[in-house]
N, C-alpha and C positions, 0 to 999 in steps of 0.2 A: 550166600542166600539164594535159594531156588527162586525161579521166576516162572510160575505157571500161568499162562494166559488162558482164561476160559472164554471161548467164543460163543456168546449166547445165541448167535444165529445158528449155531450148530448143536445146541443142546437138544437132546432127543429123549423122548420117552417111547420106548417100544415095548410091545407085549413081552418080549423075551427078557427085557431088563428091568421090569417093574416087579418088585417084591412087596406085597402087601401082607404085613404080619400083624395080626390083631390079637391082643390079649383077651379081650371080651367084647367082640364087635357085635353090637346089638342093632345097628342101623347102617345103611350104606350111604355113599356120598350123595346120591340123588335125594335121599331123605333129608340129609343135612341141609341141602340147598333150599329146602322148603321151610326151614325153621325161621321164625320171625326174628329171633335173636341168635347171635353167633355164640358158640360155646366159649366159656371162659376157662376151660381146662388148660392149665399150663404145662401138663406133663407131655413129654415127647417120647422118652424111653425110660421106663422104670420096670425092670424084669419083663419087658415086652413093650410093644407100641400101644399108645393110647388109640382109642377107636378112631377110624377114619383116615389114618396116615398111609401114604404110599411113598415108595422110594423110587426115584428116577435117577439113572446115571447120566453124567455129562457126556456129550459127544467126544469121542476119542479116548475116553477113560476105559479102564478095565472094569467092565460092568459087574464081574463076579467078585470084585474086591471086598464087598460088604457081606457079612454073614452075622448070625446071632450065635454067640458062644456061651455055652452053659458050664464051661470048665473054669474060665477066667472071668472074674467079676469083682467089682468094688464091694457090693453087698447084694443080698438077695440071691436070685437063682440064675441070672444071665446078664450078659453085656453085649454091646455092639463091637464086632471085630472088623478091622480094616486091614487087608493084606496089600501092601504097596508093591507094585511091580518094580523090577530092576530095569535099567536102561536096555532097550532092545526087546523087551517082552512083546511078542506078537499080538497079545490080547489087549494091549493098551499101554499108553505112555505114562499114565498116572492113574490115581484113584480119585474119584470125585463124584458127588451127587447131592441130591436135595431130598428132604423129607417134607412132603406136601400134605396139607389138609385141604381136600378139594372144595369145601364150602367156606373155609376160612374161620379163624378164631378171633375172639375179642381179647387182646392182650393188654388192654389199658390199665389193668390193675398191677402190672409188674414193672420192675425197673432193671431187670437183668436176665439174661439167658445163661444158665450155668450147667456145667457137667464135670464129671471126674474122668481123668485120662491117665493112661500109662502106656509105655512102649516096650518093645522087646529090646530096645537100645535107646540111648539119649538121641533126641532128634529135634528138629524145628518144623512144626506143623505149618505148612505154607499159608493156608487161609481157612477160617471158619466164620460162620455168621448166620444171619437170618435174612429173610426178605426176598430170596430168589424163588420165583413162583412159575417159571417158564412162560411168563407174560411180560409185563412192563418192568418187573423187578422194582416197583415204585419205591419201596421202603427197604431197600437192601442195606445191610450193615456188614462190614467186613473187618475182621481182626487178623492181622498177619503175624507170621513168624512166632508162633506160640511154642515156647520151650517145653518139652516133655521129657520125663526121665523114666526110669524103670520102676519107680514107685508111684502109687496113685496120688494125684494132686488135683485140686479143684481149680477150674478155670471159670472166670467171670467175664461175660461179654456185656458191657453196659448198653442200655437202650437209650438212644438219643431223645426221642419224644414219644413215649408210649401212647399218648392221646391220639396219635395218627393211626394206630394199629387196631382198628375196630373190626376189620375183616381180613386178617393176614393169613395167606395160604402157605407162604414159605416159612415153615417152622424152624428149619435148621438146614445148613449146608456145609460142605467141607470140600477141600481140594488139596491133595498132597502128592508129591512126586518122590522119586528115589533120593536117598541120602548118599552123596558121593558115588552116585551111579548104581547103588545097591538097594534092593527092596528090603522092607522090614514090616513089622506088624505093630499096630497100636489098637488099644481098646478104649471105648467110652462107656460110661455108665451114668445112671441118674441124670439124664439130660432133661432139663425142665426150666420153666420160667419161674422167677421168684421176685418177691419184693423184699430187698435186703434193707433198704433204708439207710445204708452206710456208704453210698456212693455220692460224692459231693463235688462242688466246684467245677461244674460243667462249663467248658469253653469251646463253643463251636467256631469253626474257621472256614473261610473260602480262600482259594488261591494259597493254601498252606499258610494263611495268616499274613501274607505279604500285601502291601499296598502297591499295586501294579499300575503302570501307565501304559496305555495302548494307543498308538497313532494308527488311525485306520480311515475307512472311507464309507460313504453311503452304499448300502447293499451288503456290507460285510456281516458275518455272523461269527460269534465267539462263544464256545461252550465253556462255562465256568468249570474249572478243575480244582484239584486240591481241596475237596470237600471233606472235612474231618471234624471230629468232636473228641475232646480230651476230658477225662474225668480223674478225680482223685479217688483211688480205690481203697477198700477196707485195709489193705496191706500198707497203705501210706504212699504207694507208688502211683504215678500218673499213667493212665492207659489211653492211647489214642486209637480210634477206629475210623475207617473211611466209610462214607455213606452216600446214599443217593440224594439227588438234588431236591426231591419232594419233601424232605424234612425241613427245608429252609423256606423262608418267605423272602423273596428278592425284591429289591427296591431300586428304581431309577430316579435320580434327582431331576431329570429332564427328559420326559418321554418324547419330546419333539426331536431329540438327538438320538436316543437309544431306548429300546424297550427290552424287558427281560421276562422270559416265560417261567412258569413254575418248575420247568425242568432245567433251568439255568442257562437257557440259550439267549444270548444277548444279540439283538438285531439292531444294526445302526441304520437309522431312517432319515437323518438330517445332518447338517453341518453344525459344529459347535462342540461344547464340552459338557460332560455330565459324569456323575459317579454312580457306580453300581455297588450296592451294599446288601447285607442280608441280616436276618434275625432267625433264631430258632427257639420256639416256645417262649417268645418274648425276650430272649437273651441276644444282645447284639453280637454278631459274629466278627471276629478279627479278620483283617484282610479286606481289600476293596479293589475295584477296577475303575480307573479313570479313563474315560473315552475321550480322545481328541480326534474328532472326525474332520477330515480335510475336504470333505465334499464328494463330488462325483468321481468315480474311479475309471481310469482308462485301462482296459485289460491289455495284456501282451498280445502281439499279433497271433492269429490262429495259424497253427502249423499247416503246411500244404503238402507234406511228404506223403507218399503212398505208405500206408501202414505196413504193408508186406516188406518194406525195406527199412523198418525202424525197430530199434531196441529202445523202449521208452522206460526211463527211470522215474520221471515225474511229469505227467501231463494229463489233462482231461481229454485231450484229443485222441489219445491212444490207450491201449490196454498196457498198464505198467507191469514190469517184472516184479516178483516179490522183493521188497526192500526191507532190511532189518531196521534201519533208522536213517533219518535225514539230518541228524546231528548226533555224533558219537560222544559229545562232551568229553573230549580227550584232555584229561588232567595231566599235569598241572598248568600247562601253558595256554590252553584254549580259553578265550573269554566269550566266544560266540554263544548267544542265547537264541532260542526259537527253533522251530522246525516247521513241518507241514501241517500247521494247525490254524490256518487262516482261510476262510471261505468268503468270497465277495461275489455277490450275484450268482451263486452256484458254482463259481470257479475256485478251485483250490489253489492257494498261493503259499509258497514258503516265505516266511518273514524272518530274517536274521537281524539281530541287534548286537551291539558291542562286538562287531564282526572283526576277527583277525584271521582265523581259519576255521574250517569245519569239514567233517568227514561224512560222506554218504556211503553206506555199505550194503552189499547184496551178495551173500555167500550161500544162500539157501534156495537154489544153487548158484554157483558162479555162472558167468555168461560167456559164450563163445562169440566174441565181437571181431573175429579175424576178417570178416568180409565187410565190415563197416568202413566207410571212407571219411566220415565227418562227425564232429561233435557239435551239438547245438545247445545253447542255453540263452534264455531271455533274462536280462538284468535291468533293474530299475533302482538306481542309487537314491536313497531318501534323504541323506544328510547333506549339509552344505560342505562342499569340498573345494580344494584348490583347482587350478587349471589342469593339473596332470594327475591321473590316477593309474594304478596298476592292479591288474587282476590276474591271478595265476590259477591254472587248472592242471591238476595231475590225474592221470588215468592209471590206476594201479592194477596189476595182474598178480594173483597169488600163486601161480604155478600149478603144477600137476597135483600137489597135495591139497589144493583148494583152501589153504590156511595161511594166515598172516604170519610172517616171521619164520617160514620153513626153510629159508636159505635159497629159495628159487623165485622170490618175488621180483618183479620188474616194474618199471614206471615210465610213463611218458609225461612230459611237462610242456605247457605253453603259457607264456606270459603275454598278456594283452595290455598294451600301453596306448591309451587314447583319451583325449580330453572329452570325447562324447560320453564317457561314463559319468561325467559330472553334470550332465544336462538335466537330470530329473525326469527324463523320459525313458521309455523302454528302449534298450539296446539289444539287438539280436546278434549273437555271435554264432557264426557258422565256421568252425575251425577245421580245416583239413587235417586229418590225423597225420598225414605225411609231413605236415609242418611242425609237429611236436618233436621235441628233443628227447633223447633217452632211448631205451630199448624195452620192448614188450612184445610177447607173442600174441597177446590179446585173446588167447583161447580160454583163459580162466579169469576173465575180467570181473573184478569184485569190489572196487572201491573208487570213489571220486573224492579228491581233496580240492576244495576251493579256498583261495587265500588272497587276502588283501595286503599287498606290500606297502601301500600308501593311500591314505585319504578316505577309504570307504569304511564306514562303521555301521550304517543302517541300510539294509538291502532287501529288495523284493526279488524273488526268483520264480521263474515258471518255465515249463517246457524244456526239461532236461532230457535229451535223448541222443543216441547215436543213429546214424543212418548211412545208407549206401547210395552213392550216385554212380551210375554206370559211366564208364570212361567215355563212351561215345553215345550221342543221342540215339534213341531207338525209333523216334518218330521225326518226321520232317518239321521244319519251322512252319509256323502258321502262314497260310497263303494270303498275300496282300489283296485288298479289295478296292484300293483307290483307282480311279480312272487313270489310264496311261497318260492322258493329256496333262495331268497335274503332277507328273513324276519325272525326275531325272534319275535314272537307275544306274548304279555302279556295278552291282552284282545281284541278279535275281532271275530265276526262271520265269517269273510272272511278267517281266517287262523286257523290252529291248534295251540292252545295256549300251552305255557310251563306250567308245574305244578306251581301253585302259591297260596298262602293264601291271598285272597283279603281283609280280615278283621282281621289282627292280633291284639291281645289285648295289645295295647300300652298305655292304659289309656286315650284314646281319647274320646271326646264327640260325635264325628261324627256318624251318623246313616247311615249304608251302606246297600243298597238294589240293586237289579237288576230289571230294569223296561223295558218292551217292548215298543219301540217307532216305530210306523209304522211297526211292525213285527220284529224289530231288537233289539236284547238284548243289553241293555245299563246300564252302571255302574252309580249309583246315590248316591251322598254324600249329606245328609241333615244335616243342622246345622254344617257345617264343622268348626273344629278348626285345627286339623291335622289328617292325615290318612295315614297308611302305606300299602305297598304291599310287601310280602316276597316271593322271588323266591324259588321253591322247591330245586333248585340246583344253585350254583353260576354260573353266565353267563359270558362267554368270549365274550366281545363285541368289541374286538380289530380290527376285520375285518369289523365292521359296521361303518357307517359314520353319521347316523342321528337317532334321536328319533322322531317318529310321534305321535301326540296326536290330537284327535278331542274332543273339549269340548264346553259346552254351559252353560251359567248362566245368568239369568235375574236380579239377585239381589246381586251378589258378588261384593265387592269393593277391594278385595285382594285375589290373588291366586298365588301360587308358586309350582313348581314341582322340585324334587330332585332325583339325583342318589346317591347311597351310596355303598361304598366298605368297606371291613373290616378295623377296626381301632377304631371307624368308621371314614371314610373320606366322607364328603358329600359336595355337591355344589348345590345351588338353581338357578333356572331359573324363572324369573318373567313372568307370563302370563297376557295378557291384559283382564280385565273384567270391566264391563259386556260385554257379546258378543252381541253387539247391532244389528248385522245383521244376526242372526242365528248362526249356527255352525261355530266355528273357527277351521280351519285345520292348524296345526302348524308343521313345520319341523325344529327341533332344532339340529344344528351341535353338535355332541358329544364332540367336542373340547371345547364347552362352559362349560362343567362340570369338566374341569381340576381344581384340581389335583386328582379327583377320578380315581382309577385304573380301566380302562375300561376292562382289562383282567380278572377282578374278582369282578363283580358287583352282589350284593346279595339282595338289597332292592331298592324300590322306595318310595317316600313320597310326599304327597301334604299337604300344609297348606294354611289357608286363612279364608274366611267366606262365608256365604250364602249357597245356594243349587247349587251343581255342577253336571252336567251330563258329563260322559266320555265315549268315545268309540275309538276303533281302536288305542290302545296303543301298538306300536310295534317299533322295531329297524330294520333298513335296510341299505343296501349299494347300 
């Protein structure tokens, strides 16, 4: 099945692509607009156009695809001819357009739009319908995948609620692409509105007739989808059309929890539970949405990366690359539902339910991520889980052919095991790509696979991006501003340091140097495993309250600092790495180092991995 997406923001009517063909045009569109009542003429094309119609091609289509043919017709003297382009046609990727009456017509007397059609070959016509008017498309109706053959046949498009169409401008529209990559021709004739009286058993639906439950928050908005109407046709078969929200009357059972607009936009305004239902022309629609609002929403942390160093897949903080989908629905093993369809207080969120694994793909084009150093994702687990959870990320490269399965695909994987994922709060993962396993050149990055190996079934996701952190800082650490009288400094250009051995021989593998960063002397640990600092004299820190450290690392995944008193008695403090937004300035309460004797501290220690830059190590009150 072909899948042609019409971007209505790109629909254009240009002088060069408007054809106004009039069979007996006795008045112009401006005259029509002054009429007190709208025309009830149901004819669109019968041996020519009814008065007042104009043709406008869709943006990106082959605008010369439509002509009037006097050789091939169902009956009478002429028909409409549509020449569909082949793949690669420089004049347009598909054929599509709309037939508009500028002043609008009253179509309330009819129950169907009908036409006769045949093709130069058997084909499946992608989309036809009514209600596209280059405006709000308020009463759009769409019928998909219409089978056509090489003989003339009649097509009937049922009208969901004609009483709405008192001034409809969009009389007819179509959209069709190549069949198996090749163009062909089809013809239409006797396009008109009729009252058949033989269309029965109308069944409107929202959410494709499913009773859906949505757990959400105050400030979220949900656009109702799956809006359809099914009819029993004169042939005895059922025909389903998709349609605009304005045909429905939407109802909220508790407007203090959620309201719903005439366009099907559900806005969550309070805590609690309510149901969203609908009717059409007095007929109850199948399907409903149950809202379970959990109250006020806490958003994910706002990214602080420089946009110039980011490749963003999903984030309101950056410009995202083109993404084909945030859920590939990979059959038959994937159970994950949901994608990027949740908006809370203006912030777009991905919501996954029944989560086992999911694919996010971007091949139009693939991305050169070879200069990126880290992968970032914000996660919030919604379901109750055990104490231990596992979350796996795969970064997949499709190789030089930019296609999946071409024999040159590579992948990097990282499995995150941490009880913090069970907290119900946002967890920000900044994963060094150097810590992923597997092989990948990352020059044709095309896909991300997220997987739950245990525990996680309902998940909110935000801020998916790759970024580059320079190996060394390019700016100096912030200059301290505390009075020197309140400080005991171990290493800082801003103060007079106590006597200390910055590189005692403790058998460590760490290489210690001092590097100037923007003119500021900085302590550098290369290949850290552990590293000590010995004070020239034991320090009484009992009147001090905090330890200050500025640190920077682009590649560390583990870093701790220790205070040590004789015994030895030591206590570690975990530092967050890598420092994804430049220098981290940390103020550590000295009480965090209990049971170290603060009146008699003689050593500090760091352990971890990677390359670490340190500055402004001092105690203060």
